[in-house]
C-alpha positions as CSV (number, residue, x, y, z in Angstrom):
1,M,76.6,-41.6,-24.4
2,V,75.2,-37.7,-23.3
3,L,74.6,-35.4,-25.8
4,P,73.3,-31.9,-24.9
5,L,72.0,-29.9,-28.1
6,A,71.8,-26.7,-26.7
7,D,75.5,-25.5,-28.1
8,H,75.0,-27.4,-31.2
9,R,76.0,-24.6,-34.0
10,G,74.6,-26.4,-37.1
11,F,76.0,-30.0,-36.2
12,A,73.5,-31.4,-33.8
13,V,72.0,-33.8,-36.3
14,A,75.6,-34.6,-37.8
15,S,76.8,-35.3,-34.1
16,A,73.7,-37.2,-33.4
17,R,73.9,-39.6,-36.3
18,A,77.6,-40.3,-36.0
19,W,77.3,-41.1,-32.4
20,S,74.2,-43.5,-33.0
21,G,76.2,-45.2,-36.1
22,Q,79.1,-46.0,-34.2
23,T,81.2,-49.5,-35.0
24,L,81.0,-50.5,-31.6
25,A,78.1,-53.3,-31.4
26,A,74.8,-51.4,-31.1
27,G,73.9,-53.6,-27.8
28,R,77.0,-52.2,-25.9
29,Y,76.0,-48.2,-25.9
30,E,73.2,-46.1,-26.0
31,V,72.9,-42.5,-26.7
32,V,71.2,-39.9,-24.8
33,A,70.6,-36.7,-26.3
34,V,69.3,-33.9,-24.2
35,D,67.2,-30.8,-25.4
36,D,66.3,-27.3,-23.4
37,G,62.9,-27.5,-25.7
38,R,63.4,-24.1,-27.1
39,D,63.8,-25.3,-30.4
40,P,61.0,-28.3,-31.4
41,R,62.2,-28.7,-34.9
42,R,65.7,-29.3,-34.0
43,S,64.6,-32.0,-31.3
44,E,62.5,-33.6,-33.8
45,R,65.8,-33.6,-36.5
46,V,67.9,-35.4,-33.9
47,H,65.4,-37.9,-32.8
48,R,64.7,-39.1,-36.5
49,V,68.6,-40.1,-36.6
50,L,68.6,-41.8,-33.4
51,R,68.1,-45.8,-33.3
52,G,65.2,-47.5,-31.3
53,A,67.4,-47.6,-28.1
54,D,68.5,-44.2,-27.9
55,R,66.5,-41.5,-25.9
56,L,65.6,-37.9,-26.5
57,I,65.4,-36.1,-23.0
58,V,63.5,-32.6,-22.8
59,R,64.5,-30.4,-19.8
60,P,62.6,-27.4,-20.7
61,G,64.6,-24.1,-20.1
62,G,67.7,-25.9,-18.9
63,S,71.4,-24.6,-18.8
64,E,73.9,-26.6,-20.5
65,I,75.2,-28.0,-17.5
66,E,71.8,-28.8,-16.4
67,L,71.3,-30.8,-19.6
68,Y,74.4,-32.8,-19.1
69,Q,73.4,-33.7,-15.6
70,A,70.4,-34.8,-16.6
71,G,71.6,-37.1,-19.1
72,A,73.7,-38.8,-16.8
73,D,71.1,-39.3,-14.4
74,A,69.5,-40.9,-17.1
75,A,72.1,-43.0,-18.3
76,R,72.3,-46.6,-17.9
77,G,75.7,-47.6,-18.8
78,D,78.3,-48.3,-16.3
79,V,80.6,-46.1,-18.4
80,L,79.2,-42.2,-18.8
81,L,80.6,-40.2,-22.0
82,F,80.2,-36.5,-22.4
83,T,80.5,-34.5,-25.3
84,E,79.3,-31.5,-27.2
85,S,76.5,-31.5,-30.1
86,H,78.9,-29.5,-32.4
87,A,81.7,-32.3,-32.1
88,V,81.5,-35.2,-34.6
89,P,83.1,-38.5,-33.7
90,A,85.3,-40.6,-35.5
91,P,83.3,-43.8,-36.5
92,D,85.0,-46.0,-34.1
93,A,85.2,-43.4,-31.4
94,A,83.0,-45.4,-28.6
95,E,84.7,-48.4,-29.5
96,A,88.3,-47.3,-29.1
97,L,87.2,-45.6,-25.6
98,L,85.9,-48.3,-24.3
99,R,88.8,-50.5,-25.4
100,H,90.9,-47.9,-23.6
101,F,89.1,-48.4,-20.5
102,E,89.6,-52.4,-20.7
103,R,93.3,-52.3,-21.4
104,S,94.3,-49.8,-19.0
105,Q,91.5,-49.9,-16.0
106,A,91.3,-46.4,-16.1
107,V,88.8,-44.5,-14.2
108,A,88.1,-41.7,-16.5
109,A,89.6,-40.7,-19.4
110,T,89.7,-37.8,-22.1
111,L,89.0,-38.1,-25.9
112,R,91.9,-36.3,-28.6
113,S,90.2,-33.8,-30.5
114,G,90.6,-32.4,-33.9
115,H,89.3,-29.9,-36.2
116,I,86.6,-29.4,-39.0
117,P,87.7,-28.3,-41.8
118,R,91.3,-29.5,-42.3
119,H,93.0,-26.0,-42.9
120,G,96.4,-24.9,-41.9
121,L,95.3,-22.9,-39.4
122,A,93.2,-25.7,-37.8
123,K,96.2,-28.4,-38.0
124,L,98.2,-25.8,-36.5
125,E,95.8,-25.4,-33.4
126,E,95.3,-29.0,-32.9
127,W,99.2,-29.4,-32.8
128,V,99.5,-26.9,-30.2
129,G,96.8,-28.1,-28.2
130,E,98.4,-31.6,-28.3
131,R,101.6,-30.7,-27.0
132,V,99.8,-28.6,-24.1
133,A,98.0,-31.3,-22.9
134,T,100.8,-34.2,-23.2
135,E,102.7,-31.5,-21.2
136,R,99.7,-30.9,-18.8
137,L,99.1,-34.4,-18.1
138,A,101.7,-34.9,-15.8
139,T,101.2,-32.4,-12.9
140,R,97.7,-30.4,-14.2
141,W,95.7,-33.0,-16.1
142,W,92.3,-31.8,-14.3
143,A,93.0,-28.2,-16.3
144,G,92.4,-30.3,-19.6
145,V,89.3,-32.0,-18.8
146,S,86.8,-31.1,-21.2
147,L,83.2,-31.7,-21.9
148,R,84.1,-31.9,-25.8
149,G,85.0,-35.4,-24.9
150,F,85.1,-36.8,-21.4
151,S,84.5,-40.1,-19.8
152,L,84.2,-41.7,-16.6
153,R,82.9,-44.8,-14.6
154,R,79.4,-43.8,-13.9
155,R,79.5,-44.8,-10.1
156,L,82.8,-42.6,-9.7
157,F,80.3,-39.7,-11.2
158,Q,77.9,-40.5,-8.7
159,E,80.5,-40.8,-5.7
160,L,81.6,-37.6,-6.7
161,G,78.3,-35.7,-6.4
162,G,77.8,-35.2,-10.4
163,F,78.3,-31.9,-11.6
164,R,77.8,-28.7,-9.6
165,T,75.4,-26.9,-11.9
166,E,76.0,-23.6,-10.3
167,L,79.1,-23.4,-11.8
168,E,77.9,-23.7,-15.3
169,R,80.6,-24.9,-17.8
170,F,83.5,-24.7,-14.9
171,A,82.0,-27.6,-13.1
172,E,83.8,-30.1,-15.6
173,T,86.9,-28.5,-14.0
174,A,85.6,-28.5,-10.6
175,L,84.5,-32.4,-10.8
176,A,88.3,-33.2,-11.9
177,I,89.8,-31.3,-9.6
178,E,87.9,-33.4,-6.7
179,M,89.1,-36.4,-8.4
180,D,92.4,-35.0,-8.2
181,R,91.9,-34.2,-4.5
182,R,91.2,-37.8,-4.1
183,G,94.1,-39.1,-5.8
184,L,92.6,-39.9,-9.1
185,R,93.1,-38.9,-12.7
186,A,92.0,-39.0,-16.1
187,D,94.4,-40.1,-18.6
188,L,94.0,-39.6,-22.8
189,A,92.3,-42.1,-24.7
190,R,94.5,-41.2,-28.1
191,E,92.6,-43.5,-30.1
192,A,89.1,-42.0,-29.4
193,L,88.7,-39.3,-31.7
194,V,86.3,-36.4,-31.8
195,T,86.5,-33.5,-34.3
196,T,84.9,-29.7,-33.8
197,P,84.2,-27.0,-36.3
198,T,86.8,-24.5,-36.4
199,A,87.1,-20.5,-37.6
200,P,87.5,-19.9,-41.0
201,G,90.8,-20.2,-42.5
202,P,93.4,-17.5,-43.3
203,A,92.2,-17.1,-46.9
204,S,89.0,-16.0,-46.0
205,W,90.0,-13.3,-43.9
206,S,91.1,-10.7,-46.8
207,G,89.4,-8.1,-47.5
208,R,86.5,-8.4,-45.1
209,S,86.0,-9.0,-41.3
210,S,84.4,-12.3,-39.9
211,P,81.3,-11.3,-38.0
212,W,82.9,-14.5,-35.9
213,V,85.8,-12.5,-34.5
214,V,84.9,-10.6,-31.4
215,G,85.4,-6.8,-32.2
216,A,86.2,-7.2,-35.9
217,A,82.6,-7.6,-37.3
218,P,81.4,-4.9,-39.5
219,S,77.5,-4.8,-39.2
220,S,75.3,-5.4,-36.3
221,K,76.1,-9.4,-36.2
222,R,79.1,-8.6,-34.4
223,V,79.5,-10.9,-31.5
224,P,79.8,-8.9,-27.9
225,P,83.0,-10.0,-26.3
226,T,80.9,-11.9,-23.6
227,S,79.5,-14.3,-26.3
228,S,80.8,-17.7,-26.4
229,S,80.1,-18.3,-30.2
230,H,83.5,-18.3,-32.1
231,T,82.1,-20.4,-35.3
232,S,79.6,-21.4,-37.4
233,G,79.2,-24.2,-39.7
234,P,77.0,-26.5,-42.0
235,P,74.7,-28.9,-40.4
236,A,76.9,-31.9,-39.6
237,S,71.2,-38.6,-29.1
238,E,70.8,-40.0,-26.4
239,I,72.8,-41.5,-23.8
240,A,74.6,-44.5,-23.8
241,P,75.4,-46.8,-21.2
242,F,78.5,-44.9,-21.2
243,S,77.9,-41.0,-21.4
244,I,80.7,-38.2,-22.1
245,P,80.6,-34.7,-21.9
246,V,83.4,-32.5,-23.8
247,S,84.8,-28.7,-23.8
248,L,87.8,-27.1,-25.8
249,A,91.3,-27.6,-24.4
250,S,92.9,-24.5,-23.8
251,C,96.3,-23.7,-25.7
252,A,99.5,-22.1,-25.7
253,A,102.4,-21.2,-27.9
254,P,104.8,-24.1,-28.4
255,S,108.4,-23.1,-27.0
256,S,111.5,-22.8,-29.2
257,G,113.6,-25.7,-29.9
258,R,110.6,-28.4,-29.7
259,S,109.4,-30.6,-32.6
260,S,107.9,-28.1,-35.5
261,P,104.2,-27.9,-36.6
262,P,102.8,-30.0,-39.0
263,S,103.7,-29.4,-42.6
264,G,101.1,-26.9,-44.3
265,A,100.5,-25.6,-41.1
266,A,99.8,-21.6,-40.9
267,G,102.7,-19.9,-39.4
268,G,103.3,-15.9,-38.4
């Protein structure tokens, strides 16, 4: 399990702890946390929650995608799992993923994603994203591959040449497109869940602008349009014999006449 620490958004320790404490038997996987060396205290905090078989690798000054590649190179398992350090898995996510591979004989899979906290807007975004992902799987599955939770067999990853690091976070899409060109695809491991922090709910918008909304911050903390930061959160390792990179799936509005959003979801 490959876990780059750079884009942790305050959840690095929580994510590492959740991955190292999975219900899957300890000897069946390892966590490989990869850091860029910019924050030694972060590395130390993460290292404390890792198990003895897990590893923390430091690649000084590495970009995010270079950290993913370094983790994949260090991984020893037959299956790689890529995820993000601001994503917190369900306790049985690793077990569910390996069960999916064993039952389906798949060569690659994406994990299902949810949101923290579970307010109405987050539920709506999750519902929309899941519908879009389901419709996209048939023809454009590669567009939904995200390092928030993506897994494939290590041998295939090597045959594909790994990540094209010059493409930064477009590298996962390029990898999936190359799979598609070879007649391969990743399916959805629905029982394997990772959750990520989402923006504050509608109740928190009244009377003030959020410093995390592009163009709306009232102070010098405004996030410039080019920033990739969209959320903050409270503090929520290594590589596994299987490693996972993950990223956010794009969402589109559901068409009329389809099933309704979950009850309690924000509408508008």
